[in-house]
Every structure is written in C-alpha cells, then in structure tokens.
PQR file with spaces between the fields and no chain letter, atoms N, CA, C, O and H, PARSE charges and radii, in Angstrom:
ATOM       1  N    MET     1      35.153   -1.056  -17.989 -0.4000 1.5000
ATOM       2  CA   MET     1      33.950   -0.907  -18.678 -0.0000 2.0000
ATOM       3  C    MET     1      32.715   -0.358  -17.781  0.5500 1.7000
ATOM       4  O    MET     1      32.365   -0.923  -16.745 -0.5500 1.4000
ATOM       5  N    ALA     2      32.191    0.626  -18.216 -0.4000 1.5000
ATOM       6  CA   ALA     2      31.057    1.338  -17.341 -0.0000 2.0000
ATOM       7  C    ALA     2      29.850    0.736  -17.702  0.5500 1.7000
ATOM       8  O    ALA     2      29.687    0.295  -18.839 -0.5500 1.4000
ATOM       9  H    ALA     2      32.475    1.085  -19.057  0.4000 1.0000
ATOM      10  N    ILE     3      28.954    0.674  -16.805 -0.4000 1.5000
ATOM      11  CA   ILE     3      27.514    0.301  -17.060 -0.0000 2.0000
ATOM      12  C    ILE     3      26.733    1.488  -17.417  0.5500 1.7000
ATOM      13  O    ILE     3      26.779    2.502  -16.720 -0.5500 1.4000
ATOM      14  H    ILE     3      29.086    1.032  -15.881  0.4000 1.0000
ATOM      15  N    SER     4      26.003    1.401  -18.496 -0.4000 1.5000
ATOM      16  CA   SER     4      25.259    2.513  -18.990 -0.0000 2.0000
ATOM      17  C    SER     4      24.011    2.633  -17.952  0.5500 1.7000
ATOM      18  O    SER     4      23.570    1.675  -17.317 -0.5500 1.4000
ATOM      19  H    SER     4      25.965    0.578  -19.062  0.4000 1.0000
ATOM      20  N    PRO     5      23.532    3.912  -17.885 -0.5600 1.5000
ATOM      21  CA   PRO     5      22.396    4.122  -16.997  0.2800 2.0000
ATOM      22  C    PRO     5      21.198    3.417  -17.147  0.5500 1.7000
ATOM      23  O    PRO     5      20.531    3.074  -16.171 -0.5500 1.4000
ATOM      24  N    SER     6      20.808    3.124  -18.555 -0.4000 1.5000
ATOM      25  CA   SER     6      19.673    2.460  -18.870 -0.0000 2.0000
ATOM      26  C    SER     6      19.793    0.827  -18.403  0.5500 1.7000
ATOM      27  O    SER     6      18.811    0.212  -17.986 -0.5500 1.4000
ATOM      28  H    SER     6      21.349    3.403  -19.348  0.4000 1.0000
ATOM      29  N    LEU     7      20.953    0.304  -18.516 -0.4000 1.5000
ATOM      30  CA   LEU     7      21.222   -0.951  -18.179 -0.0000 2.0000
ATOM      31  C    LEU     7      21.236   -1.202  -16.475  0.5500 1.7000
ATOM      32  O    LEU     7      20.834   -2.196  -15.869 -0.5500 1.4000
ATOM      33  H    LEU     7      21.750    0.803  -18.854  0.4000 1.0000
ATOM      34  N    LYS     8      21.740   -0.157  -16.015 -0.4000 1.5000
ATOM      35  CA   LYS     8      21.748   -0.066  -14.393 -0.0000 2.0000
ATOM      36  C    LYS     8      20.403    0.122  -14.025  0.5500 1.7000
ATOM      37  O    LYS     8      20.127   -0.509  -13.005 -0.5500 1.4000
ATOM      38  H    LYS     8      22.066    0.650  -16.507  0.4000 1.0000
ATOM      39  N    SER     9      19.369    0.837  -14.548 -0.4000 1.5000
ATOM      40  CA   SER     9      18.048    1.002  -14.367 -0.0000 2.0000
ATOM      41  C    SER     9      17.158   -0.336  -14.443  0.5500 1.7000
ATOM      42  O    SER     9      16.195   -0.629  -13.734 -0.5500 1.4000
ATOM      43  H    SER     9      19.593    1.350  -15.376  0.4000 1.0000
ATOM      44  N    LEU    10      17.724   -1.048  -15.465 -0.4000 1.5000
ATOM      45  CA   LEU    10      17.055   -2.354  -15.831 -0.0000 2.0000
ATOM      46  C    LEU    10      17.368   -3.302  -14.620  0.5500 1.7000
ATOM      47  O    LEU    10      16.491   -3.933  -14.030 -0.5500 1.4000
ATOM      48  H    LEU    10      18.507   -0.810  -16.041  0.4000 1.0000
ATOM      49  N    LEU    11      18.531   -3.337  -14.347 -0.4000 1.5000
ATOM      50  CA   LEU    11      19.122   -4.326  -13.393 -0.0000 2.0000
ATOM      51  C    LEU    11      18.447   -4.064  -11.977  0.5500 1.7000
ATOM      52  O    LEU    11      18.154   -5.014  -11.251 -0.5500 1.4000
ATOM      53  H    LEU    11      19.244   -2.824  -14.826  0.4000 1.0000
ATOM      54  N    HIS    12      18.243   -2.937  -11.661 -0.4000 1.5000
ATOM      55  CA   HIS    12      17.529   -2.381  -10.467 -0.0000 2.0000
ATOM      56  C    HIS    12      16.143   -2.856  -10.436  0.5500 1.7000
ATOM      57  O    HIS    12      15.645   -3.379   -9.439 -0.5500 1.4000
ATOM      58  H    HIS    12      18.481   -2.166  -12.251  0.4000 1.0000
ATOM      59  N    ALA    13      15.512   -2.662  -11.570 -0.4000 1.5000
ATOM      60  CA   ALA    13      14.144   -3.004  -11.676 -0.0000 2.0000
ATOM      61  C    ALA    13      13.932   -4.522  -11.523  0.5500 1.7000
ATOM      62  O    ALA    13      13.029   -4.966  -10.814 -0.5500 1.4000
ATOM      63  H    ALA    13      15.917   -2.237  -12.380  0.4000 1.0000
ATOM      64  N    LEU    14      14.787   -5.307  -12.207 -0.4000 1.5000
ATOM      65  CA   LEU    14      14.776   -6.627  -12.026 -0.0000 2.0000
ATOM      66  C    LEU    14      15.008   -7.167  -10.770  0.5500 1.7000
ATOM      67  O    LEU    14      14.404   -8.179  -10.414 -0.5500 1.4000
ATOM      68  H    LEU    14      15.521   -4.947  -12.783  0.4000 1.0000
ATOM      69  N    ARG    15      15.947   -6.515   -9.940 -0.4000 1.5000
ATOM      70  CA   ARG    15      16.302   -7.064   -8.628 -0.0000 2.0000
ATOM      71  C    ARG    15      15.122   -6.749   -7.739  0.5500 1.7000
ATOM      72  O    ARG    15      14.695   -7.559   -6.916 -0.5500 1.4000
ATOM      73  H    ARG    15      16.437   -5.693  -10.229  0.4000 1.0000
ATOM      74  N    SER    16      14.618   -5.572   -7.925 -0.4000 1.5000
ATOM      75  CA   SER    16      13.496   -5.164   -6.832 -0.0000 2.0000
ATOM      76  C    SER    16      12.233   -6.057   -7.267  0.5500 1.7000
ATOM      77  O    SER    16      11.484   -6.442   -6.369 -0.5500 1.4000
ATOM      78  H    SER    16      14.965   -4.914   -8.593  0.4000 1.0000
ATOM      79  N    ARG    17      11.987   -6.370   -8.462 -0.4000 1.5000
ATOM      80  CA   ARG    17      10.763   -7.298   -8.730 -0.0000 2.0000
ATOM      81  C    ARG    17      11.045   -8.601   -8.273  0.5500 1.7000
ATOM      82  O    ARG    17      10.048   -9.242   -7.943 -0.5500 1.4000
ATOM      83  H    ARG    17      12.595   -6.058   -9.192  0.4000 1.0000
ATOM      84  N    ALA    18      12.334   -9.267   -8.146 -0.4000 1.5000
ATOM      85  CA   ALA    18      12.570  -10.603   -7.680 -0.0000 2.0000
ATOM      86  C    ALA    18      12.429  -10.457   -6.122  0.5500 1.7000
ATOM      87  O    ALA    18      12.142  -11.499   -5.534 -0.5500 1.4000
ATOM      88  H    ALA    18      13.144   -8.745   -8.414  0.4000 1.0000
ATOM      89  N    ILE    19      12.578   -9.375   -5.400 -0.4000 1.5000
ATOM      90  CA   ILE    19      12.523   -9.347   -4.100 -0.0000 2.0000
ATOM      91  C    ILE    19      11.142   -9.292   -3.707  0.5500 1.7000
ATOM      92  O    ILE    19      10.764   -9.956   -2.743 -0.5500 1.4000
ATOM      93  H    ILE    19      12.811   -8.528   -5.879  0.4000 1.0000
ATOM      94  N    LYS    20      10.230   -8.453   -4.461 -0.4000 1.5000
ATOM      95  CA   LYS    20       8.949   -8.437   -4.248 -0.0000 2.0000
ATOM      96  C    LYS    20       8.102   -9.689   -4.543  0.5500 1.7000
ATOM      97  O    LYS    20       7.051   -9.864   -3.927 -0.5500 1.4000
ATOM      98  H    LYS    20      10.538   -7.913   -5.245  0.4000 1.0000
ATOM      99  N    ARG    21       8.559  -10.616   -5.528 -0.4000 1.5000
ATOM     100  CA   ARG    21       7.968  -11.724   -5.806 -0.0000 2.0000
ATOM     101  C    ARG    21       8.211  -12.749   -4.670  0.5500 1.7000
ATOM     102  O    ARG    21       7.303  -13.493   -4.299 -0.5500 1.4000
ATOM     103  H    ARG    21       9.413  -10.474   -6.028  0.4000 1.0000
ATOM     104  N    ARG    22       9.511  -12.780   -4.095 -0.4000 1.5000
ATOM     105  CA   ARG    22       9.853  -13.650   -2.979 -0.0000 2.0000
ATOM     106  C    ARG    22       8.949  -13.166   -1.725  0.5500 1.7000
ATOM     107  O    ARG    22       8.416  -14.012   -1.007 -0.5500 1.4000
ATOM     108  H    ARG    22      10.249  -12.176   -4.396  0.4000 1.0000
ATOM     109  N    GLN    23       8.820  -12.020   -1.525 -0.4000 1.5000
ATOM     110  CA   GLN    23       7.920  -11.531   -0.350 -0.0000 2.0000
ATOM     111  C    GLN    23       6.554  -12.105   -0.507  0.5500 1.7000
ATOM     112  O    GLN    23       6.005  -12.664    0.443 -0.5500 1.4000
ATOM     113  H    GLN    23       9.253  -11.333   -2.108  0.4000 1.0000
ATOM     114  N    PHE    24       5.927  -11.976   -1.795 -0.4000 1.5000
ATOM     115  CA   PHE    24       4.662  -12.200   -1.985 -0.0000 2.0000
ATOM     116  C    PHE    24       4.417  -13.823   -1.761  0.5500 1.7000
ATOM     117  O    PHE    24       3.437  -14.302   -1.191 -0.5500 1.4000
ATOM     118  H    PHE    24       6.373  -11.523   -2.567  0.4000 1.0000
ATOM     119  N    ALA    25       5.464  -14.526   -2.304 -0.4000 1.5000
ATOM     120  CA   ALA    25       5.443  -15.977   -2.084 -0.0000 2.0000
ATOM     121  C    ALA    25       5.562  -16.326   -0.693  0.5500 1.7000
ATOM     122  O    ALA    25       5.030  -17.383   -0.352 -0.5500 1.4000
ATOM     123  H    ALA    25       6.260  -14.137   -2.767  0.4000 1.0000
ATOM     124  N    GLN    26       6.144  -15.656    0.154 -0.4000 1.5000
ATOM     125  CA   GLN    26       6.243  -15.895    1.705 -0.0000 2.0000
ATOM     126  C    GLN    26       4.890  -15.639    2.236  0.5500 1.7000
ATOM     127  O    GLN    26       4.388  -16.458    3.005 -0.5500 1.4000
ATOM     128  H    GLN    26       6.576  -14.797   -0.122  0.4000 1.0000
ATOM     129  N    LEU    27       4.243  -14.544    1.881 -0.4000 1.5000
ATOM     130  CA   LEU    27       3.047  -14.155    2.530 -0.0000 2.0000
ATOM     131  C    LEU    27       1.898  -15.141    2.008  0.5500 1.7000
ATOM     132  O    LEU    27       0.880  -15.273    2.687 -0.5500 1.4000
ATOM     133  H    LEU    27       4.650  -13.878    1.256  0.4000 1.0000
ATOM     134  N    ARG    28       2.049  -15.794    0.868 -0.4000 1.5000
ATOM     135  CA   ARG    28       1.167  -16.922    0.330 -0.0000 2.0000
ATOM     136  C    ARG    28       1.064  -18.001    1.299  0.5500 1.7000
ATOM     137  O    ARG    28      -0.036  -18.523    1.484 -0.5500 1.4000
ATOM     138  H    ARG    28       2.876  -15.687    0.316  0.4000 1.0000
ATOM     139  N    GLU    29       2.194  -18.430    2.002 -0.4000 1.5000
ATOM     140  CA   GLU    29       2.445  -19.534    2.960 -0.0000 2.0000
ATOM     141  C    GLU    29       1.715  -19.192    4.201  0.5500 1.7000
ATOM     142  O    GLU    29       1.342  -20.122    4.917 -0.5500 1.4000
ATOM     143  H    GLU    29       3.087  -18.006    1.852  0.4000 1.0000
ATOM     144  N    CYS    30       1.482  -18.054    4.519 -0.4000 1.5000
ATOM     145  CA   CYS    30       0.971  -17.645    5.875 -0.0000 2.0000
ATOM     146  C    CYS    30      -0.482  -17.986    6.004  0.5500 1.7000
ATOM     147  O    CYS    30      -1.188  -17.881    5.001 -0.5500 1.4000
ATOM     148  H    CYS    30       1.784  -17.298    3.938  0.4000 1.0000
ATOM     149  N    ASP    31      -1.003  -18.386    7.147 -0.4000 1.5000
ATOM     150  CA   ASP    31      -2.445  -18.828    7.178 -0.0000 2.0000
ATOM     151  C    ASP    31      -3.259  -17.416    7.360  0.5500 1.7000
ATOM     152  O    ASP    31      -2.661  -16.375    7.631 -0.5500 1.4000
ATOM     153  H    ASP    31      -0.429  -18.471    7.962  0.4000 1.0000
ATOM     154  N    PRO    32      -4.633  -17.475    7.192 -0.5600 1.5000
ATOM     155  CA   PRO    32      -5.415  -16.332    7.235  0.2800 2.0000
ATOM     156  C    PRO    32      -5.312  -15.587    8.505  0.5500 1.7000
ATOM     157  O    PRO    32      -5.338  -14.356    8.501 -0.5500 1.4000
ATOM     158  N    ARG    33      -5.183  -16.358    9.728 -0.4000 1.5000
ATOM     159  CA   ARG    33      -5.264  -15.701   10.919 -0.0000 2.0000
ATOM     160  C    ARG    33      -3.954  -14.744   11.125  0.5500 1.7000
ATOM     161  O    ARG    33      -3.947  -13.652   11.693 -0.5500 1.4000
ATOM     162  H    ARG    33      -5.162  -17.358    9.731  0.4000 1.0000
ATOM     163  N    MET    34      -2.899  -15.387   10.554 -0.4000 1.5000
ATOM     164  CA   MET    34      -1.644  -14.519   10.891 -0.0000 2.0000
ATOM     165  C    MET    34      -1.739  -13.234    9.871  0.5500 1.7000
ATOM     166  O    MET    34      -1.243  -12.171   10.244 -0.5500 1.4000
ATOM     167  H    MET    34      -2.904  -16.274   10.092  0.4000 1.0000
ATOM     168  N    LEU    35      -2.340  -13.321    8.650 -0.4000 1.5000
ATOM     169  CA   LEU    35      -2.398  -12.143    7.780 -0.0000 2.0000
ATOM     170  C    LEU    35      -3.457  -11.239    8.315  0.5500 1.7000
ATOM     171  O    LEU    35      -3.386  -10.049    8.010 -0.5500 1.4000
ATOM     172  H    LEU    35      -2.743  -14.185    8.347  0.4000 1.0000
ATOM     173  N    LYS    36      -4.503  -11.687    9.135 -0.4000 1.5000
ATOM     174  CA   LYS    36      -5.329  -10.838    9.812 -0.0000 2.0000
ATOM     175  C    LYS    36      -4.823   -9.937   10.779  0.5500 1.7000
ATOM     176  O    LYS    36      -5.230   -8.793   10.980 -0.5500 1.4000
ATOM     177  H    LYS    36      -4.561  -12.654    9.383  0.4000 1.0000
ATOM     178  N    ASP    37      -3.788  -10.607   11.442 -0.4000 1.5000
ATOM     179  CA   ASP    37      -3.127   -9.934   12.600 -0.0000 2.0000
ATOM     180  C    ASP    37      -2.232   -9.064   11.869  0.5500 1.7000
ATOM     181  O    ASP    37      -1.918   -8.092   12.555 -0.5500 1.4000
ATOM     182  H    ASP    37      -3.457  -11.536   11.279  0.4000 1.0000
ATOM     183  N    MET    38      -1.692   -9.074   10.670 -0.4000 1.5000
ATOM     184  CA   MET    38      -0.870   -8.104   10.054 -0.0000 2.0000
ATOM     185  C    MET    38      -1.801   -6.987    9.182  0.5500 1.7000
ATOM     186  O    MET    38      -1.255   -6.124    8.495 -0.5500 1.4000
ATOM     187  H    MET    38      -1.947   -9.864   10.113  0.4000 1.0000
ATOM     188  N    GLY    39      -3.090   -7.096    9.281 -0.4000 1.5000
ATOM     189  CA   GLY    39      -3.979   -6.274    8.599 -0.0000 2.0000
ATOM     190  C    GLY    39      -3.991   -6.554    7.097  0.5500 1.7000
ATOM     191  O    GLY    39      -4.107   -5.611    6.315 -0.5500 1.4000
ATOM     192  H    GLY    39      -3.533   -7.798    9.839  0.4000 1.0000
ATOM     193  N    LEU    40      -3.884   -7.724    6.691 -0.4000 1.5000
ATOM     194  CA   LEU    40      -4.045   -8.105    5.294 -0.0000 2.0000
ATOM     195  C    LEU    40      -5.050   -9.140    5.081  0.5500 1.7000
ATOM     196  O    LEU    40      -5.474   -9.727    6.077 -0.5500 1.4000
ATOM     197  H    LEU    40      -3.790   -8.491    7.326  0.4000 1.0000
ATOM     198  N    ARG    41      -5.498   -9.452    3.908 -0.4000 1.5000
ATOM     199  CA   ARG    41      -6.377  -10.592    3.480 -0.0000 2.0000
ATOM     200  C    ARG    41      -6.264  -10.711    1.989  0.5500 1.7000
ATOM     201  O    ARG    41      -6.000   -9.801    1.204 -0.5500 1.4000
ATOM     202  H    ARG    41      -5.154   -8.975    3.100  0.4000 1.0000
ATOM     203  N    TRP    42      -6.526  -12.089    1.694 -0.4000 1.5000
ATOM     204  CA   TRP    42      -6.645  -12.472    0.148 -0.0000 2.0000
ATOM     205  C    TRP    42      -7.978  -12.229   -0.312  0.5500 1.7000
ATOM     206  O    TRP    42      -8.998  -12.671    0.218 -0.5500 1.4000
ATOM     207  H    TRP    42      -6.740  -12.828    2.332  0.4000 1.0000
ATOM     208  N    GLU    43      -7.908  -11.436   -1.420 -0.4000 1.5000
ATOM     209  CA   GLU    43      -9.349  -11.161   -2.089 -0.0000 2.0000
ATOM     210  C    GLU    43      -9.085  -11.504   -3.461  0.5500 1.7000
ATOM     211  O    GLU    43      -8.248  -10.891   -4.122 -0.5500 1.4000
ATOM     212  H    GLU    43      -7.080  -11.077   -1.850  0.4000 1.0000
ATOM     213  N    ARG    44      -9.814  -12.529   -3.949 -0.4000 1.5000
ATOM     214  CA   ARG    44      -9.675  -12.878   -5.518 -0.0000 2.0000
ATOM     215  C    ARG    44      -8.429  -13.081   -5.847  0.5500 1.7000
ATOM     216  O    ARG    44      -8.152  -12.685   -6.980 -0.5500 1.4000
ATOM     217  H    ARG    44     -10.494  -13.027   -3.411  0.4000 1.0000
ATOM     218  N    GLY    45      -7.388  -13.666   -5.121 -0.4000 1.5000
ATOM     219  CA   GLY    45      -6.070  -14.004   -5.589 -0.0000 2.0000
ATOM     220  C    GLY    45      -5.138  -12.794   -5.434  0.5500 1.7000
ATOM     221  O    GLY    45      -3.971  -12.862   -5.821 -0.5500 1.4000
ATOM     222  H    GLY    45      -7.613  -13.987   -4.201  0.4000 1.0000
ATOM     223  N    THR    46      -5.618  -11.747   -4.901 -0.4000 1.5000
ATOM     224  CA   THR    46      -4.682  -10.590   -4.592 -0.0000 2.0000
ATOM     225  C    THR    46      -4.533  -10.199   -2.978  0.5500 1.7000
ATOM     226  O    THR    46      -5.478  -10.387   -2.213 -0.5500 1.4000
ATOM     227  H    THR    46      -6.566  -11.692   -4.586  0.4000 1.0000
ATOM     228  N    LEU    47      -3.553   -9.767   -2.628 -0.4000 1.5000
ATOM     229  CA   LEU    47      -3.402   -9.470   -1.245 -0.0000 2.0000
ATOM     230  C    LEU    47      -3.854   -7.844   -1.097  0.5500 1.7000
ATOM     231  O    LEU    47      -3.350   -6.928   -1.747 -0.5500 1.4000
ATOM     232  H    LEU    47      -2.785   -9.614   -3.250  0.4000 1.0000
ATOM     233  N    VAL    48      -4.832   -7.719   -0.173 -0.4000 1.5000
ATOM     234  CA   VAL    48      -5.431   -6.294    0.216 -0.0000 2.0000
ATOM     235  C    VAL    48      -5.355   -6.085    1.622  0.5500 1.7000
ATOM     236  O    VAL    48      -5.407   -7.019    2.421 -0.5500 1.4000
ATOM     237  H    VAL    48      -5.241   -8.463    0.355  0.4000 1.0000
ATOM     238  N    ALA    49      -5.222   -4.782    1.981 -0.4000 1.5000
ATOM     239  CA   ALA    49      -5.328   -4.417    3.319 -0.0000 2.0000
ATOM     240  C    ALA    49      -6.652   -4.385    3.739  0.5500 1.7000
ATOM     241  O    ALA    49      -7.528   -3.920    3.010 -0.5500 1.4000
ATOM     242  H    ALA    49      -5.179   -4.023    1.331  0.4000 1.0000
ATOM     243  N    ILE    50      -6.922   -4.907    5.024 -0.4000 1.5000
ATOM     244  CA   ILE    50      -8.163   -4.909    5.708 -0.0000 2.0000
ATOM     245  C    ILE    50      -8.913   -3.569    5.900  0.5500 1.7000
ATOM     246  O    ILE    50     -10.097   -3.349    5.644 -0.5500 1.4000
ATOM     247  H    ILE    50      -6.210   -5.285    5.616  0.4000 1.0000
ATOM     248  N    ASN    51      -7.921   -2.655    6.440 -0.4000 1.5000
ATOM     249  CA   ASN    51      -8.536   -1.113    6.553 -0.0000 2.0000
ATOM     250  C    ASN    51      -7.591   -0.273    5.797  0.5500 1.7000
ATOM     251  O    ASN    51      -6.684    0.275    6.423 -0.5500 1.4000
ATOM     252  H    ASN    51      -6.960   -2.834    6.648  0.4000 1.0000
ATOM     253  N    PRO    52      -7.694   -0.110    4.558 -0.5600 1.5000
ATOM     254  CA   PRO    52      -6.781    0.777    3.794  0.2800 2.0000
ATOM     255  C    PRO    52      -6.788    2.306    4.290  0.5500 1.7000
ATOM     256  O    PRO    52      -7.859    2.810    4.626 -0.5500 1.4000
ATOM     257  N    GLU    53      -5.674    2.996    4.333 -0.4000 1.5000
ATOM     258  CA   GLU    53      -5.548    4.200    4.781 -0.0000 2.0000
ATOM     259  C    GLU    53      -6.172    5.197    3.804  0.5500 1.7000
ATOM     260  O    GLU    53      -6.022    5.032    2.593 -0.5500 1.4000
ATOM     261  H    GLU    53      -4.803    2.587    4.060  0.4000 1.0000
ATOM     262  N    ARG    54      -6.845    6.194    4.279 -0.4000 1.5000
ATOM     263  CA   ARG    54      -7.373    7.291    3.395 -0.0000 2.0000
ATOM     264  C    ARG    54      -6.404    8.295    3.225  0.5500 1.7000
ATOM     265  O    ARG    54      -5.484    8.380    4.038 -0.5500 1.4000
ATOM     266  H    ARG    54      -6.967    6.328    5.262  0.4000 1.0000
ATOM     267  N    ASP    55      -6.493    9.075    2.260 -0.4000 1.5000
ATOM     268  CA   ASP    55      -5.684   10.278    2.024 -0.0000 2.0000
ATOM     269  C    ASP    55      -5.736   11.184    2.968  0.5500 1.7000
ATOM     270  O    ASP    55      -6.705   11.942    3.008 -0.5500 1.4000
ATOM     271  H    ASP    55      -7.240    9.006    1.600  0.4000 1.0000
ATOM     272  N    PRO    56      -4.676   11.279    3.929 -0.5600 1.5000
ATOM     273  CA   PRO    56      -4.903   12.357    5.186  0.2800 2.0000
ATOM     274  C    PRO    56      -5.056   13.683    4.834  0.5500 1.7000
ATOM     275  O    PRO    56      -5.616   14.441    5.625 -0.5500 1.4000
ATOM     276  N    SER    57      -4.565   14.163    3.558 -0.4000 1.5000
ATOM     277  CA   SER    57      -4.724   15.617    3.129 -0.0000 2.0000
ATOM     278  C    SER    57      -6.120   15.938    2.777  0.5500 1.7000
ATOM     279  O    SER    57      -6.574   17.079    2.872 -0.5500 1.4000
ATOM     280  H    SER    57      -4.110   13.547    2.914  0.4000 1.0000
ATOM     281  N    GLY    58      -6.765   14.961    2.387 -0.4000 1.5000
ATOM     282  CA   GLY    58      -8.100   15.126    1.538 -0.0000 2.0000
ATOM     283  C    GLY    58      -9.257   15.242    2.433  0.5500 1.7000
ATOM     284  O    GLY    58      -9.402   16.239    3.141 -0.5500 1.4000
ATOM     285  H    GLY    58      -6.396   14.034    2.310  0.4000 1.0000
ATOM     286  N    THR    59     -10.086   14.264    2.431 -0.4000 1.5000
ATOM     287  CA   THR    59     -11.570   14.319    2.929 -0.0000 2.0000
ATOM     288  C    THR    59     -11.623   14.329    4.502  0.5500 1.7000
ATOM     289  O    THR    59     -12.559   14.916    5.046 -0.5500 1.4000
ATOM     290  H    THR    59      -9.969   13.454    1.857  0.4000 1.0000
ATOM     291  N    THR    60     -10.768   13.775    5.168 -0.4000 1.5000
ATOM     292  CA   THR    60     -10.766   13.829    6.564 -0.0000 2.0000
ATOM     293  C    THR    60     -10.472   15.173    7.258  0.5500 1.7000
ATOM     294  O    THR    60     -10.981   15.579    8.303 -0.5500 1.4000
ATOM     295  H    THR    60     -10.008   13.299    4.727  0.4000 1.0000
ATOM     296  N    ARG    61      -9.541   15.799    6.472 -0.4000 1.5000
ATOM     297  CA   ARG    61      -9.276   17.262    7.000 -0.0000 2.0000
ATOM     298  C    ARG    61     -10.395   18.113    6.634  0.5500 1.7000
ATOM     299  O    ARG    61     -10.680   19.005    7.433 -0.5500 1.4000
ATOM     300  H    ARG    61      -9.128   15.470    5.623  0.4000 1.0000
ATOM     301  N    ASP    62     -11.075   18.001    5.581 -0.4000 1.5000
ATOM     302  CA   ASP    62     -12.209   18.839    5.224 -0.0000 2.0000
ATOM     303  C    ASP    62     -13.392   18.543    6.311  0.5500 1.7000
ATOM     304  O    ASP    62     -14.094   19.453    6.751 -0.5500 1.4000
ATOM     305  H    ASP    62     -10.843   17.276    4.932  0.4000 1.0000
ATOM     306  N    ALA    63     -13.528   17.294    6.666 -0.4000 1.5000
ATOM     307  CA   ALA    63     -14.498   16.980    7.532 -0.0000 2.0000
ATOM     308  C    ALA    63     -14.450   17.556    8.922  0.5500 1.7000
ATOM     309  O    ALA    63     -15.494   17.766    9.540 -0.5500 1.4000
ATOM     310  H    ALA    63     -12.958   16.554    6.309  0.4000 1.0000
ATOM     311  N    HIS    64     -13.161   17.840    9.473 -0.4000 1.5000
ATOM     312  CA   HIS    64     -12.878   18.383   10.690 -0.0000 2.0000
ATOM     313  C    HIS    64     -12.803   19.932   10.594  0.5500 1.7000
ATOM     314  O    HIS    64     -12.622   20.565   11.635 -0.5500 1.4000
ATOM     315  H    HIS    64     -12.313   17.670    8.971  0.4000 1.0000
ATOM     316  N    GLU    65     -12.930   20.567    9.429 -0.4000 1.5000
ATOM     317  CA   GLU    65     -12.841   21.939    9.187 -0.0000 2.0000
ATOM     318  C    GLU    65     -14.343   22.432    8.911  0.5500 1.7000
ATOM     319  O    GLU    65     -14.526   23.649    8.895 -0.5500 1.4000
ATOM     320  H    GLU    65     -13.077   20.052    8.584  0.4000 1.0000
ATOM     321  N    THR    66     -15.355   21.635    8.706 -0.4000 1.5000
ATOM     322  CA   THR    66     -16.607   22.184    8.481 -0.0000 2.0000
ATOM     323  C    THR    66     -17.664   21.618    9.549  0.5500 1.7000
ATOM     324  O    THR    66     -17.504   20.505   10.050 -0.5500 1.4000
ATOM     325  H    THR    66     -15.207   20.646    8.719  0.4000 1.0000
ATOM     326  N    CYS    67     -18.666   22.376    9.846 -0.4000 1.5000
ATOM     327  CA   CYS    67     -19.596   21.977   10.770 -0.0000 2.0000
ATOM     328  C    CYS    67     -20.508   20.889   10.412  0.5500 1.7000
ATOM     329  O    CYS    67     -21.131   21.029    9.360 -0.5500 1.4000
ATOM     330  H    CYS    67     -18.796   23.280    9.439  0.4000 1.0000
ATOM     331  N    PRO    68     -20.694   19.830   11.103 -0.5600 1.5000
ATOM     332  CA   PRO    68     -21.451   18.797   10.620  0.2800 2.0000
ATOM     333  C    PRO    68     -23.023   19.164   10.572  0.5500 1.7000
ATOM     334  O    PRO    68     -23.733   18.440    9.874 -0.5500 1.4000
ATOM     335  N    HIS    69     -23.548   20.123   11.191 -0.4000 1.5000
ATOM     336  CA   HIS    69     -24.836   20.501   11.136 -0.0000 2.0000
ATOM     337  C    HIS    69     -25.372   21.473    9.929  0.5500 1.7000
ATOM     338  O    HIS    69     -26.348   21.300    9.199 -0.5500 1.4000
ATOM     339  H    HIS    69     -22.971   20.712   11.758  0.4000 1.0000
ATOM     340  N    CYS    70     -24.476   22.491    9.946 -0.4000 1.5000
ATOM     341  CA   CYS    70     -24.809   23.523    8.874 -0.0000 2.0000
ATOM     342  C    CYS    70     -23.854   23.603    7.586  0.5500 1.7000
ATOM     343  O    CYS    70     -24.158   24.201    6.554 -0.5500 1.4000
ATOM     344  H    CYS    70     -23.682   22.632   10.539  0.4000 1.0000
ATOM     345  N    GLY    71     -22.637   22.902    7.805 -0.4000 1.5000
ATOM     346  CA   GLY    71     -21.750   22.805    6.666 -0.0000 2.0000
ATOM     347  C    GLY    71     -20.863   23.927    6.459  0.5500 1.7000
ATOM     348  O    GLY    71     -20.089   23.934    5.501 -0.5500 1.4000
ATOM     349  H    GLY    71     -22.390   22.416    8.643  0.4000 1.0000
ATOM     350  N    SER    72     -20.931   25.021    7.418 -0.4000 1.5000
ATOM     351  CA   SER    72     -20.142   26.129    7.184 -0.0000 2.0000
ATOM     352  C    SER    72     -18.649   25.792    7.903  0.5500 1.7000
ATOM     353  O    SER    72     -18.503   25.004    8.838 -0.5500 1.4000
ATOM     354  H    SER    72     -21.560   25.016    8.195  0.4000 1.0000
ATOM     355  N    ARG    73     -17.568   26.574    7.248 -0.4000 1.5000
ATOM     356  CA   ARG    73     -16.233   26.454    7.606 -0.0000 2.0000
ATOM     357  C    ARG    73     -16.007   26.795    8.988  0.5500 1.7000
ATOM     358  O    ARG    73     -16.455   27.845    9.448 -0.5500 1.4000
ATOM     359  H    ARG    73     -17.686   27.214    6.489  0.4000 1.0000
ATOM     360  N    LEU    74     -15.296   25.921    9.731 -0.4000 1.5000
ATOM     361  CA   LEU    74     -14.876   26.282   11.262 -0.0000 2.0000
ATOM     362  C    LEU    74     -13.535   27.228   10.989  0.5500 1.7000
ATOM     363  O    LEU    74     -12.711   27.022   10.097 -0.5500 1.4000
ATOM     364  H    LEU    74     -14.932   25.068    9.358  0.4000 1.0000
ATOM     365  N    THR    75     -13.505   28.198   11.857 -0.4000 1.5000
ATOM     366  CA   THR    75     -12.189   28.853   11.963 -0.0000 2.0000
ATOM     367  C    THR    75     -11.257   28.569   13.065  0.5500 1.7000
ATOM     368  O    THR    75     -10.167   29.140   13.115 -0.5500 1.4000
ATOM     369  H    THR    75     -14.174   28.365   12.581  0.4000 1.0000
C-alpha cells in the first residue's frame, strides 16, 4: 500500500511542527541572559532577534553605490 503524496506532505508538516514546538519549549526554559548571548529576546510572548538581519540585496547595497553627499551613483 502506497502513501498518497497529500498524506505524505501532511505527515511531514505535522512532524516539522512538532519539532518546532519542542525547540520553542526548550527556549522558553532558558534564562534571559542565555537568550541574549544567542541574540534572542522575548517580546510580548514571542521570540524575536535582537538585531534582525536586513535584506542584503536591497538598501545596504544601494547605500554603498551612491554618494552620501550629493546622491549620485558611484561607478
């Protein structure tokens, strides 16, 4: 008996959700200093990064390609 693709994807989703919930529960037990060392903090019941990464292809690249004084593009 073969497992249908939809059932297989459902099982995969349930398995990954269980893993994420287990990891989340383990982080709940950490004290705030340990979370800070990992670059995380609790904010209104959700886990957030202290310094979230910006989109590397977007604004930072444009900032390095333009002159800060006149705004013209650098070559």
